[in-house]
N, C-alpha and C positions, 0 to 999 in steps of 0.2 A: 376342748379336749380334756378328758378326765385327768385328774392329778395323778392317779395311779399309772397311767400311760406315760406321763412325763417323767415320773420318778423311776420307772422300771429300769432304764439303763444304769442307774446308780447301783442297782443290786449286783451288777457285774464286779463291783469292787470286792466282792467276797473272795475272789481268787487271790487277793493279797494275803488271805489267811489259809490258803491251800497250797499244795504242791501241784500246780496246774500246768498242763502242757496241751498244745493243740491236738485236735482229733479225738478228744474225749469230752464228755459233757461235764458241766460244773458239778452236778451231784456225784459223778464218778471220781472226782479228784480227791486226793487224800487231805484230810484236815490237819494242819500243822500249827494252828494258833498263831502266836506272835513270833515264831521262829524266823519268818521272813524279815520282820522288822529288826530282830536281833542281828541277823546276818547283814542286813542293810547298814546298820550303824557300825558294824565291824569291817565294812568294806572301805578300803582306803580311797578308792575311786569315787565312791559316793560322798565321802567327806570332802574330797577336793571339789566335786560338783556343788556341794552345799556351800562351801566357802566362796567359790566363784560367784554363785548365784547371789549370796548376801552382799558381796562387794559390789557387784554390778547393780543390784537393786538400790543400794544406798547412793551410789554415784549417779544413777539415772534419776532417782528421786530428788537429789539436791541440784543437779545440773539441768535436768530436762523439765521438771514440773513447772518451774517459774517462767520458762521461756514463752509458752503460749500466753501467759498473763501479760508479760511485758510487750509482746507483739500486739495484743489486743489494745493495750493502753496507747501504744504508738499509733496504731491505725485509727483509733477513735479520737485521739486528742491532737495529733500533730498533722496528719496527712489531709490534703484536700480531697474532696469526693472523687474527682476524676482519677487522681493517682491512687486512691484507696482501692478502687475496683481492680486496677491492674496489679497492684501489690498483692491483694488477696488471691487472685487467680494464680500468680506465680508461686506464692508461698505454699498454698495447699495442693498444688498440682503433684508434687512428689508422693503424696499419700497414695495415689492410685498406681504407682509403680511397684512392681514385685521386688522382693528382696534380692532376687537374682540380678535384676537390672541395677538396683541401687548399689550393690557391692561391686558390680562390674564397672560402674561409673567411678566409684571410689578407687578401684584398682587402676583405672586409666589416669586418675589424677595423682594418687598417692603411692601407687605400687612401685616396685623396683625399676620398671621400665615406664613408669608414668610420667606425666608432664612435669611435675615439680622436680623429681629426681633427675630427669633428663636435663632440665634447666640447670640444676646444681652441677651436674657432671660436665656440662658444656662450658661452665665458668670455672672449672678446676676445683670445685668444692666437693667434699665428701657427701655421698648420698645418705639418706635417712630411711631406716626400715619402718616406715609408718605402718604398713599392713602386716608385718611379721614380728613385731616387738611385743613379747608377752607382757612386759611391765606397763606398757601404755595401752594395752588392749581395751581395758574398761573405758578409757577416754575415747578411743576410736569408735567403739560400738555406740557410745552415748552420742557422739557427733553424728553418726549415721541415723540414730533415732530422731535427733533434733531436726536434721535436714528433711527427713521423711515425714514426720508426724506433727511437728510443732505447728505448722500452718493449719492442719486439720483441727488440732485442739484449740487454736485461736478462735475458731468459729463459735464454739460453745461460750467462750468468755465475751465475745462480741454480742451474742444474744443476751447475756446477762447485763451488759452495759446498756443495751437498747431498752431494758425495762426500768432504768433509772429515770425518774421524771426530769425533764429539761428545766422545769421551774426551779429545782434545787440549785442547778448551776447558775441560773440567772440571778437568783437571790444572793448566792455567794459572791458572784461577780459584782453585784450592786454594793455589797458590803465591803468590797475591796479585797476579796480573797484572790490570790494569784493562781496560776495554773497548777502549781505543785500542791498548794493548799486544797484546791478543789479535788485533785486526785486523791489526796490523803484522807480528807474528811468526808467526801461524797462517793467517789468512784470505788475505792477499795472496800468501804463498808457495804456498798450496794452489791459488790461481787462476792462478798464473804460467804453467803450461803452456798453458792455454786462452787467456790474454792474448797470449802469444807467437804461438800459432797464428793467432788472428784478426788480429793485427797484420801478420803475413806476408801473409795473404790481402788485407788492406786495402792493403798496399803494392803487391801484384800488380795490383790494380784501381784504383790511385791515379789513373790517367788517365781512368777511366770515372766521371765525376762525375754522369752522368745525361743523359737526353735530353728526356723529357716536361717535367720541371721547368723546363728552360731554354728550350725552344722556346715554352712557354706564356707566358714572361715576356720573351722577346727583344724584342718590339716596345715594351714599356713602358720598358725601360732602354737599349735600343739594342744592336746587335751588338758594339760595342766593349767592352761590359761582360759581355754574356750569351753571346757566341759561344764554344763549347767544341768539343773535337774531335768529339764525337758529332754536334752540330748542323752543324759544318763539313762532315763527310762527307755528311750529308743534303743540304745546300744545294749543295755542289759536285757531288756524284754524281747526285742525283735531280733537283733543281730546275734546275741549270745544265747538266746532261747530261754532265759530265766524270766518267763512271763510273770510269775508271781512276784519276783523282786521288782520288776518294772511297775507292776500294779501297786506294790507297797510304797514305792517312791512317790508315785502319783497321788496315792491316798494320803500319805503324810503331808505332802505339799498342800492338798486341799483342806485338810484339817487345820493346818497352821494359818492358811488364808482366811478360813471361817472365823477362827479365834481373833485374828487381827481386825476383821471387819466389825465383829461384835464389840471388841474393846474400844476401837477408835470411834464407833458410833456412840458408845456410852460416854466417852470423853467429850464428844461434840455436844451431847445433851447437857453435860455439866457446864459447858461453856455457853449455853443458851442457844445453840443451833439445833435445827431439826434433824440433821444428819440424813441417813437413808430412810429411816422409819422412826416412828414414835411408838413406844410401848403403851401398854394399857394404862389408862389414867387412874385405875383403881389402886 
């Protein structure tokens, strides 16, 4: 497929610089330059969405990214082959569930009428607003992401572990290296290129923390806690009819993601890793 065909949808971002509304063509829309971006950064709701997105992105990067690595190490180093297959199937099965079903399951467990709160109430203890507490919402959504996608991410790291020659482990064991020493000096260095690659991709999409997961829980915790850039673009562009504002928010997010990918890829090169791509050798 020609590159021009693939890049053609990107041209639609031009409405971020126009006063665009449906039922007119893009050439007919009035050109307003950067006014949409000025209005965007003067919008208090956008600043709230940006703050929530950054907080959630950092929490998920710190708490979620290491989990698939740890699971892969446990599966590869500790478990027997028979138990390993069953564990893998159980752990990555939630990836195939929709966010509607995932949140419904969490509601049944942690909601006001869920299993845990019913247990607390039946024993005379105060219930805990797990699903409606804005202050702990970042931890809740991170727990949901871990339960849903950590097993799927584990598969990538297991593939990286499979490429490490078994002779290295045998030689290290012969020299008296214990399990932890083999993990530290053989396993983790062997996984490092994949870890760096996925970390760069994670940084590139750091402002894309999700849409369905947050729009389904927005009413429960309030927009001040659950509004992120993706939901802001939807409400500003589609619900409120400010199509150009929604496009400006999406374009700003894409530009920041591109800059983060380029910067993190350059840092990976300085650290001796290939990253996503290698520049010209000239």
